[in-house]
N, C-alpha and C positions, 0 to 999 in steps of 0.2 A: 503494500499498500503506500503510495508516494503521496505527501502532503505538503505543499508549498505555499508559501507567503510571499505577498508582493504589494508593496505600496504604489498602485497603479497611476495616482496623481491623474485621475479623470478616465473612468472606464469607456466614455464614449470616444474620447480622442483616441485610445490605443486597443481597443476591441480587437483589430485585427492582429496586433502583437500578442496579446492574449491567447486569442485561439490558436496562434500559431507556436508558441512555448507550450501549451497545454497538449497538443496532439505530438509535436516533437519530442517533449520529455516523457511523453506517457502519464501525467500526473492525473491522480485518483480524485484529489480533492483540493481546491485553490481558495485560499484566503486572503480576501483583498481588502485595501486600506485605502482611504481618500477616494472612493468611488465618484464623488462628488455630482450625486444625482438621486432624485426622490425614487422611491421602489417602482412606482407607476412607468418611469420612463428608463427603468435599466434594461439593457438589451438583453432580455431573457431568453429572447426567439433563438438566437444564434447559438447559444449554450445548448439550448435543448437539440438543435438540429445537429449538434456536433457529439451527442451522448451524454451530456451533463443534465439531465431531467432533474436533478434536485438541487434547489436553490433556496438559500435562506438570506434575507434581505434585511438591512436596517440603514435606508439610504437618507441622504439630506442632499437639498438643492445647493449647489455651488462650494459646498464646504463639508470635509468629513466623510461619513459615511463608511460602511463596511459591509461586507457580502462575502457568503461562502459559497463556492458552486463545487458540485460532487456528481459524479456518475455512482457513488454508492448511496444507497437509502440508508437513512438516519433516522433513529425512535424518536427524536424530541429537539426543538430548539427553544432559544431564548435569548432576550437582550436584557442588558442591566444599564439604567443611567446612573453612574458613580458620581457624575459631576452636578446632578439636578439642575441641568442647564439645556435640556432637550439636544443635546449634541450627541450624534451618532458615532460612537467609539466602541463599542463593544457588540460581540455576537458569539453565540454559542451552539453547538451542534453536537448531540450524544448519539455515538454508532452504536449499532447493534453488538458489537463486541466487547461493550461499555467503556470504550474509550470516549473521552468529553475533550473537545477541541475548543478553546477559548482565543478568539482572534479580535486582536486590541489595535487601536490606534490612540496611543497615549499624546496628550499635548504636547506641544512644542515648546511653549514656554516663553516665547517672544525673544527679544534681543537682550535686554538688561537682568543679569542673574543677582536681581536682588528684590525680595519679597515686599519691601517699603515702597519701591518707586514702581513697580512692574507686576500689575495684577495678573497678568497672565504667567507670569512664573510662578506667583504664589498660587495660583490655580493647577498648576502643573503638580507641584508637590504635594497639594491637599489630594489631586487625584491619585497618585500614588499612594498617598497614606490610605486612602479609602478602599484601594483594590487589595493593599496590604490586610488590611484587617478583615476583608471579606475572606479571602483566601485563608487566612489563619483560622476562621471561624468555620470554614467550610466541612459540612460531616463526611462526604465524600472525598477523602484525601489521595485516592490511588488512580492510575490511569488517566491522568489529566495532562492535557498539554496546552502550554500559553505560546502563543505566537504573534508576530506583527510588528508594526513599527513601535519601539518603545521610545525613541526619540532621547535616547541616552547611550552614549559611548563608554562603557565602565571602566577599560582599563587602558593604559596605556598604548597598548598593542592594538588598539579598536579606533585609534585616531592616527593620523598622517604625521601630527608632531605634538606631544603632549605637553611640551613647555610653552607653545604658542596657544595651545586649546584651553589650558586648564583655568582660564577666567571667562570662557567662551560657552555661551548656555549649549548643553548636550553632554559637557564632559567636566562640569565644576564638581569640586569637592562635595556638596550638599545634594546634589542630584543623585551623584553615585552611591551617596548615603542612603538616599531615598530608594535607589534602584535595589541595593544590596538586602534593605529591609526587606523588601518585596520578595528577593530571592531566599530569603531565610523563613519565609511564611508558611512554607511548605518544603518536602523534600525535594527540590527542584534541582535539576542538573540543566546547565547550559550545553545544550545539544551539539552545539557549532564547535565550541571549545573540546568538549568532551570527545568528538569524533576528529577534529582537524587539529588538536594540540593547542597548548599555550605558547608557543615561542614565536609566532610569526604575526604578521600584520593581517588582519581582515578586515575588508571594508564591504558595504552594503549600499553606501550613498555617496556621491559626489555632487557638489553644489553646480548648479546651470552657469555661474559665473566665471567658471574655468573654461574657455573654449576647447581647450586640449584637455580633457579630463584624464584620459589616459596617460600623457606625457607629464601633466602636473601631478596627478595621483595623490589628490590631497581630500583624501576620502576620511569616512567615519563609519564604524560599525552601528548603526542606529536600529537595526531590524533582527530580531531575535527567535530562536525555537528554544523553548524550555520543556522537558518532560518530567514527570513525575518520576523518580528513581526505578522504579519497578520496570519502566519501559525502557530502561537503556540496553537491556540485555535483547532487546527487538529491534535495535538500530542496526540497519544493514547498510546504508550509504547516507551522505550528505552532500548536497552540492550549491555552491555559491554560483549564480548564472550570471557571470560579470559581462558577457558579451550582449547581453540585452540593453547595457547603457551605449551601445554603439548604434541602436535602431535610430532611424530617422525621427526626429521628434520624440526622444525617449522619455520615460519617466527618469528622476533624478535618483530613485531607487532600482534596485535589481531584486529579482526572485531569489529566493532562498528555500530549499527543498530538502525534505527528509523522507528517506524510505524506511519503512518499517516492516520487519517479517510478519507473516501471518499468523 
């Protein structure tokens, strides 16, 4: 079973790219963030025509929005509004094998890493805190997957330059503290680092500001896949699909994909 996560930065702009990756990589379940469209206008038909009959949507006009597209039927689904602002940032499905997939788009936090002067940064930390408390109190703590755009690059090897980004939103010490608190809320394993190791730089996002993103390579690892510890023995493969950043009119994020043994 292949499960992928991708901040697509507008599904209607990049629908052809999504279908191409789904079929090329033989993905079973795709979790999208920043779909930027209401549920009624989501391009469901093209997914169904390509064999992805099971869709779960939590869309929003112009901003945010998450979706799960699957060719595997699931037992149930739900969404949760952690920020109480009607921002569409979470969606969950539970598969017939008991695995529960939580797809998140965490707040970016604005430009200034100061809760006193930047309400967006304050809301980002509050969102992390609420999600942390919720998972800590969750009754079923097994067979869980948390994935998506978490908007934090937690380690020095998750950014192009730790020294230059230490005071830049997404890599500040206080954000990493909140990130680590969420990580400790359950017996989580960072699947990317578990499979690919702790000693190399890994990026999933490159700014549009760099005209030659590949040459500059000023990336950050903002997208993550966490699995509850009991699922680590089922990890068969993990891919960072960097080539999608070379598409015409690409998302600034790339897909990440985990393959689990049945």
